[in-house]
C-alpha positions in Angstrom: 20.8 -15.8 20.1 24.2 -14.6 18.8 22.6 -13.6 15.5 20.0 -11.6 17.4 22.6 -9.8 19.4 24.6 -9.0 16.3 21.5 -7.8 14.5 20.4 -5.6 17.3 23.9 -4.1 17.7 23.9 -3.2 14.0 20.5 -1.7 14.3 21.5 0.5 17.2 24.8 1.4 15.5 22.9 2.4 12.3 20.5 4.5 14.3 23.3 6.4 16.1 25.1 7.0 12.8 21.9 8.4 11.3 21.1 10.7 14.2 22.9 13.8 13.0 21.2 13.6 9.6 17.8 12.9 11.2 18.1 15.7 13.6 19.1 18.2 10.9 16.2 16.9 8.8 13.7 17.5 11.5 14.8 21.1 11.7 15.6 22.0 8.1 13.8 19.6 5.6 10.4 21.3 5.6 12.0 24.8 5.5 14.2 23.8 2.6 11.2 22.2 0.7 8.6 24.8 1.4 10.7 27.9 0.9 13.0 26.7 -1.9 12.0 23.5 -3.7 8.3 24.4 -3.9 9.2 27.4 -6.1 10.4 24.9 -8.8 7.0 23.1 -8.9 5.3 23.2 -12.3 1.5 23.4 -12.2 -0.6 22.6 -15.2 -4.4 22.9 -15.3 -6.2 19.8 -16.6 -9.5 19.5 -18.5 -11.6 18.1 -15.7 -14.0 20.2 -13.5 -14.1 20.3 -9.7 -16.5 17.7 -8.2 -17.2 16.7 -4.6 -15.0 13.7 -4.9 -11.3 14.4 -5.1 -8.4 12.1 -5.7 -4.7 12.9 -5.1 -2.9 10.5 -7.4 0.9 10.4 -6.7 3.0 9.0 -9.5 6.7 8.5 -10.1 6.8 7.6 -13.8 10.6 6.8 -14.1 9.9 5.3 -17.5 7.1 7.6 -18.6 3.3 7.3 -18.3 2.2 3.7 -19.1 -1.0 1.8 -19.7 -1.3 1.1 -15.9 -1.3 4.8 -15.1 -4.0 5.3 -17.7 -6.0 2.4 -16.3 -6.0 4.0 -12.8 -7.0 7.4 -14.2 -9.8 5.9 -16.2 -11.1 4.2 -13.1 -11.0 7.4 -11.2 -12.8 9.2 -14.0 -15.4 6.5 -14.2 -16.2 6.9 -10.5 -16.6 10.7 -11.0 -13.3 11.8 -9.2 -11.6 15.1 -9.9 -8.0 14.1 -9.9 -5.0 16.1 -8.8 -2.0 14.3 -10.2 1.2 14.9 -8.3 4.3 13.7 -10.2 7.5 13.2 -8.3 9.4 13.4 -11.6 9.5 15.8 -14.5 7.0 14.8 -17.2 7.8 14.9 -21.0 5.5 17.2 -22.9 3.6 14.3 -24.5 2.9 12.7 -21.2 1.7 16.1 -19.8 -0.7 16.5 -22.6 -2.0 13.0 -22.2 -2.7 13.5 -18.5 -4.6 16.7 -19.0 -7.8 14.9 -20.1 -7.8 12.9 -16.9 -7.0 15.6 -14.4 -8.1 18.7 -12.6 -4.5 19.8 -12.1 -1.0 18.4 -12.5 1.8 19.2 -10.1 5.3 18.4 -11.1 7.7 18.4 -8.2 11.1 17.1 -7.0 11.0 13.6 -5.5 11.4 15.0 -1.9 9.7 13.0 0.9 8.7 10.1 -1.4 5.0 9.4 -1.6 4.0 11.3 1.5 5.9 14.3 0.2 3.7 14.1 -2.9 0.5 13.5 -0.9 1.4 16.5 1.3 1.9 18.8 -1.7 -1.4 17.6 -3.3 -3.4 18.2 -0.2 -1.9 21.5 0.8 -2.3 22.8 -2.8 -6.0 21.6 -2.8 -7.0 23.1 0.5 -9.7 25.4 -1.0 -11.4 22.7 -3.0 -11.4 20.2 -0.1 -13.7 22.5 1.9 -16.7 20.9 0.1 -15.2 17.5 -0.5 -17.3 14.5 0.2 -14.7 11.8 -0.5 -10.9 12.2 -0.7 -8.9 9.3 -2.2 -5.1 9.1 -1.7 -3.7 6.7 -4.2 -0.3 6.1 -5.8 1.3 4.2 -8.6 3.1 1.6 -6.5 0.4 -0.8 -7.5 -1.5 -1.8 -10.7 -5.0 -0.7 -10.0 -7.6 -1.9 -10.8 -6.1 -5.3 -11.5 -9.3 -7.0 -12.5 -12.1 -5.7 -14.8 -15.2 -4.3 -13.2 -13.6 -3.6 -9.9 -15.9 -2.3 -7.2 -13.2 -1.3 -4.7 -13.8 2.4 -4.9 -17.6 2.0 -4.5 -17.1 -0.4 -1.5 -14.6 2.1 0.1 -17.1 5.0 -0.4 -19.9 3.0 1.2 -17.8 1.4 4.0 -19.3 3.7 6.7 -15.8 4.5 8.0 -14.1 7.9 8.0 -10.8 6.3 7.1 -10.8 3.2 4.8 -7.8 1.2 3.8 -7.4 -1.9 1.6 -6.3 -4.0 4.6 -4.5 -3.6 7.9 -0.9 -4.4 8.7 0.6 -5.4 12.0 -2.8 -5.7 13.7 -1.9 -8.9 15.5 1.1 -10.2 17.5 3.4 -11.9 15.0 3.5 -15.7 15.3 6.9 -17.3 16.1 6.4 -19.9 13.4 4.1 -20.6 10.5 2.7 -23.6 12.4 1.7 -21.6 15.4 -2.1 -21.5 16.3 -3.9 -18.8 14.3 -5.1 -15.9 16.5 -8.7 -14.7 17.0 -9.1 -12.5 14.0 -11.7 -10.4 15.6 -9.3 -8.8 18.0 -7.3 -6.2 15.9 -4.6 -4.5 18.1 -4.6 -1.0 16.8 -2.2 0.0 19.6 0.5 -2.3 18.2 3.5 0.0 17.5 3.5 -0.4 13.7 -0.2 -0.9 13.1 -1.4 0.9 9.9 -3.3 0.8 6.7 -1.1 0.7 3.5 -0.8 4.1 1.9 -1.1 3.0 -1.7 -4.9 3.6 -1.4 -6.8 5.3 1.4 -10.3 6.6 1.2 -11.1 9.5 3.5 -14.7 10.6 4.3 -15.9 14.2 4.4 -15.3 14.4 8.2 -11.6 14.1 7.5 -11.4 15.6 4.0 -13.0 18.9 5.1 -11.2 19.1 8.5 -8.6 21.7 9.3 -6.8 19.0 11.4 -6.0 17.1 8.1 -4.4 20.3 6.8 -2.5 20.7 10.0 -1.3 17.1 10.0 0.2 17.4 6.5 1.6 20.9 7.1 3.4 19.7 10.1 4.5 16.3 8.6 8.3 16.2 8.7 9.6 15.4 5.3 12.6 13.0 5.0 14.8 11.4 2.4 15.1 8.3 4.6 12.6 5.7 3.5 12.1 4.2 7.0 11.3 7.7 8.4 8.8 8.3 5.7 7.0 5.0 6.5 7.0 5.8 10.2 5.9 9.4 10.0 3.7 9.1 6.9 2.2 5.7 6.3 2.1 4.5 9.9 1.8 8.1 11.2 -1.4 8.9 9.2 -3.2 5.8 10.4 -2.1 6.5 14.0 -3.2 10.1 13.7 -6.7 9.2 12.4 -7.1 6.7 15.3 -5.9 9.2 17.9 -8.4 11.8 16.5 -11.2 9.4 17.1 -12.2 8.8 13.4 -13.7 5.5 12.6 -11.5 3.2 10.5 -11.2 -0.2 8.9 -9.8 -2.2 6.0 -11.9 -3.7 3.2 -10.0 -7.0 3.3 -9.5 -8.4 6.8 -7.3 -11.2 7.9 -10.4 -13.2 8.6 -11.2 -12.8 4.9 -7.8 -14.2 4.0 -8.4 -17.1 6.4 -11.8 -17.8 4.9 -10.4 -17.6 1.4 -7.7 -20.2 2.3 -10.4 -22.5 3.7 -12.3 -22.4 0.3 -9.2 -23.7 -1.6 -8.6 -27.3 -2.6 -5.5 -29.0 -1.3 -4.0 -28.7 -4.7 -4.6 -24.9 -4.7 -3.3 -24.6 -1.2 -0.1 -26.3 -2.4 0.2 -23.8 -5.2 -0.1 -20.8 -2.8 2.4 -22.3 -0.4 4.9 -22.4 -3.3 3.9 -18.9 -4.5 4.4 -17.3 -1.1 7.0 -14.6 -1.1 9.0 -14.1 2.1 12.1 -12.0 3.1 15.4 -13.8 3.4 17.3 -11.4 5.6 17.6 -13.3 8.9 18.1 -16.9 10.0 14.5 -17.0 11.3 13.2 -15.9 7.8 15.5 -18.4 6.1 14.1 -21.1 8.4 10.6 -20.0 7.6 11.3 -20.6 3.9 12.6 -24.1 4.8 9.4 -24.8 6.7 7.3 -23.8 3.7 9.4 -26.1 1.5 9.0 -29.0 3.9 5.3 -28.4 4.1 5.1 -28.5 0.3 7.1 -31.8 0.2 4.7 -33.3 2.7 1.7 -32.7 0.4 -1.0 -35.3 0.3 -4.1 -34.8 -1.9 -6.7 -35.9 0.6 -4.9 -35.4 3.9 -6.9 -33.3 6.4 -3.9 -32.8 8.7 -1.8 -31.4 5.8 -4.7 -29.2 4.8 -5.0 -27.8 8.3 -1.3 -27.1 8.5 -1.4 -25.3 5.1 -4.3 -23.1 6.0 -2.8 -22.1 9.3 0.6 -21.4 7.6 -1.0 -19.1 5.1 -2.9 -17.3 7.8 0.2 -16.8 9.9 2.1 -15.6 6.8 -0.5 -12.9 6.3 0.1 -11.7 9.9 3.9 -12.0 9.9 4.4 -10.0 6.7 2.5 -7.6 4.4 -0.1 -9.9 2.8 -0.2 -7.8 -0.3 3.4 -9.0 -1.0 3.6 -12.4 0.7 0.3 -13.8 -0.5 -0.1 -11.6 -3.6 -0.8 -14.6 -5.9 -3.6 -15.9 -3.7 -5.2 -12.6 -3.0 -5.0 -11.2 -6.5 -6.0 -14.3 -8.5 -8.4 -16.0 -6.1 -9.4 -13.2 -3.6 -9.9 -10.5 -6.2 -7.7 -8.0 -4.5 -7.6 -5.2 -7.1 -4.1 -4.0 -6.1 -0.9 -5.6 -7.4 2.2 -4.2 -5.8 4.8 -3.5 -8.5 7.6 -4.0 -6.0 7.0 -7.7 -6.0 9.0 -8.1 -9.3 12.1 -6.7 -7.5 11.9 -9.6 -4.9 14.4 -11.7 -6.8 13.7 -14.4 -9.4 10.7 -15.7 -7.5 9.2 -12.3 -7.1 9.5 -11.7 -10.8 8.0 -15.1 -11.5 5.0 -14.6 -9.2 4.4 -11.1 -10.6 4.4 -12.4 -14.2 2.1 -15.3 -13.2 -0.4 -13.0 -11.6 -0.5 -10.8 -14.7 -0.8 -13.8 -17.0 -3.7 -15.2 -15.0 -5.5 -11.8 -14.9 -4.9 -11.1 -18.6 -6.2 -14.5 -19.6 -9.3 -13.7 -17.5 -9.7 -10.3 -19.1 -9.4 -11.8 -22.6 -12.0 -14.5 -21.9 -14.5 -11.8 -20.9 -14.3 -10.2 -24.3 
């Protein structure tokens, strides 16, 4: 109780301290960007022709273009996308030349507004070609995509039947108080939950959204910010909320029911592995207690025990609801569930995050080599 009071006091204090900056940002950030920073943008025409499928690929290549950037671009090319690359960093000449063969256009800009600043620039700069667009894919380089060979994610997203298709949904259920709590009815997604959204690392938009003037208006009016939490609230969460409010159909290709079903297919030994591989925050006492609960569950392991199995499956399901499953259950979803997106940020989650990230790549690379 005391910890909660202290935490809430700090949160309110931080919000008050940031209010002047946020207020000034709401008034001046877009003016500063659109009237001054945009003038510094460097636009280079690529070698690809305009098609009816457009991708806005946002990159921040701090260490230059690597094989994973090329892998994504090759996947987009294979699926007949004309790609507008928006780089939130200045590109060396060699990288710029390399990207030309994959792209319709390359926009180099200041890293202002993070990923949604880049998406905004790409969409507003492409307004004329979006008028006949059948599919618009927003994608960024925060993940390795496609992780596995012969990925069908783009094809599945195109044929989903939804106007707005994400990889999965976040915050669609009330968060369980503990990992042992009864798993919810996965058919009842609460889109009115405050932070419900689809992750912005990959979003497929159908023609009803891609060609709409309201999409242009949304991004034109999107308030840019240098505060990451504001970008997530206004951009990542805001875009999902906007699409729902506009009445567009929407969904995620991997549901929490899919995660629950996957866990049920695993052996007890595999469930134990995934309990150990789960990545959770360690910022509060509740989160630290959750880690202890997972460790205790692992120590209770019994090969043929149905009770332990039930606890393990419920725990994994509750973890997927409580946190971003693409982080927390990355090992299970990427190596056993064939999720084609591996969040690069996992390797910054301490020694365990680095270990899990490396194990995923090791497993996938072994699988790729065995297929050749």
